[in-house]
N, C-alpha and C positions, 0 to 999 in steps of 0.2 A: 482443407485446412492445411496450411504450410507449417513446417516445423521450424522452431527457433530455439537457440540455446540461451540459458539464463544462469547467472550466478546469484545465489540467494545469500544475503547477509542476515544472520540470525538463525538459531537452531531451536527456538522455543515453541510455544503453543501456536502463536500467530504464524510463525514460519511454516508450520505444518499445513495450515489452511492455505497459505499462499502457494506452497509447493503443489498442492492438489489443484489449485486454480490454474497454475502454469501448465501442469500436465493435461488438465481438461481442455485447455486452449490449444493444445498441440505442441507445447513447449517441452524441452528437455532440460532438466536441472543438471548442470555439469559439475557444480561443486557448491558447498556451503562455506561461508566464512563467519567466524564468531570471535568475540573478544574473550570469551571464557575458556580457559584451558580445560580440556577434557569434554567439551561440548559434543553431544551425540547428534548425528545427522537425523533429521526427521524422515529420511528416505534411505532405506537399507542399500548399501553398496555404493553410496556417493560419499566422496571424501569431504572431510571438514578441515579447513585450514585456519591458521591464526590470522585474524582480520588484518592487522597492521603489518604483518610480515609478508603477506601475499602480494604478488604483483597483480594489479587490476589494469587491464588494457583498455585504452580509450574506446575501442569499437565494441567491447564486450558489454552485453546487456546485464545490468545489475539491478536488483530490487532489494531495498532494505525492508526486511520482513520482521520488524520488531514492534511489538504492541505498545511499548512505553513511548509516548510522543516526544518527550525530551531527549531520550536516547536516540530515537529514530531521526530527529532533527539534527542532533550533534553529528551522528555518523554520516548521514546523507550529505550534509554541508561539507564535511571533511572530504568525502569521496568526490563531490563535485569540484572542490578546490584542486584536487589532484588530477582533474580531467576525465573523471569517470562518466560513463553514460548511464544515467538512471532511466529505467524503462517503466512503463505502466503495465499493469496486469488487469485484464478484464475477464472474469469467468464467463464461459460461453452461455451460462444460464442467467446472466445479468443482462439488463437492457440499458444501453447508453444511446441517447438520441444523437443523430448525426451532427447536430449543431451544438451539442454540449462540449465543454472544454475540460479536458483532463490534463492537468499539468504533470510534468515528469515525476515519476516515482509514486504516482497514485495507484491505489489498489481498489478494484470494485469486485466484490465477492458475489457468490451465487445468490440469485433472487433479488439482488439490489436493482433499483431503478434510478437512473439519472436522466431527468427529463430535459426538454428543449431549453437551450441557452443557459442551462445550469453551469456553474463553474466550480471545479474541484481543485483545491490547492495542491501544491507540490507535496508529495509524501503523505497525503491524506489517505485514510482507510475508510471506505464505504462498505460496512460490514453486511453480513447476510441479511437479506430482506429489508434493508434500509431504503427509504424513498427520499430522493432529492427532487423536489418539484421544480417546475419551470422557473427560470430566471433566479434561482436561489444560488447562494455562494457558500462554499465550505472553505474555511481558512486552511493554510498550509499546516501539515503535520498533525491535524486533529483526527480523532477516531469517531466516526458516526456509528454508534452502537447498533447491534442487531435490532431490526424492527423500528428504529427511530425514523421519524418523518420530519423533514425540513420543508416547511410550507413554501408556497410560491413567493418569490421575491425575498425569502428569508435569508438571514446571515447566520452561519454557525461557526464558531460560537459567537454569542453576542457580546461577550465581555472578557475575552481572553486573547493572548497573542498567538494562540493556536497550538501551543505545545503543552497545554495543561491536561494532565492525565485525570484530573478530577471532573473534566467535562464529561457528562454522561447522558444517557438517554432519558433521564428523568427531569430534564429542564424544559423550558418553554419550547414548544414545537414538536414534542414527542407524543407518541400514543399514550 
């Protein structure tokens, strides 16, 4: 497992999960950036900088680890416009089929399964234990909740632009 450095945007609860996924995959979190003054780093000893005051370098790997889909979309698109390199994170205890497509900024957490020819949108979260079956599509910036199942050839969400935080695991296609 080779080491890689990541800057994480966000210091909340979801950021904590992403931090440990990065570390489990052999990554090193070099810093956190956040919009909230006084934000506390989810990892002791790592600096927190003000998001829009910090310089983000084009070759730097950045992940937007914010649970709120609208905020995640807004920040990710602004970072992309500035030339930032959004990276994906795959927890080593997740399974992603070799022919699945993960778009930039997607996060696949522990125990999740992304099957053959599934497509995961930009900035999407595939949370703990979620299953994305073969040929299914997950829209950009949505959150597939823990344990949720998206059936083969399914589309998630079925009626949203993808940044709707009300999209939950209790809709069609979930356990």
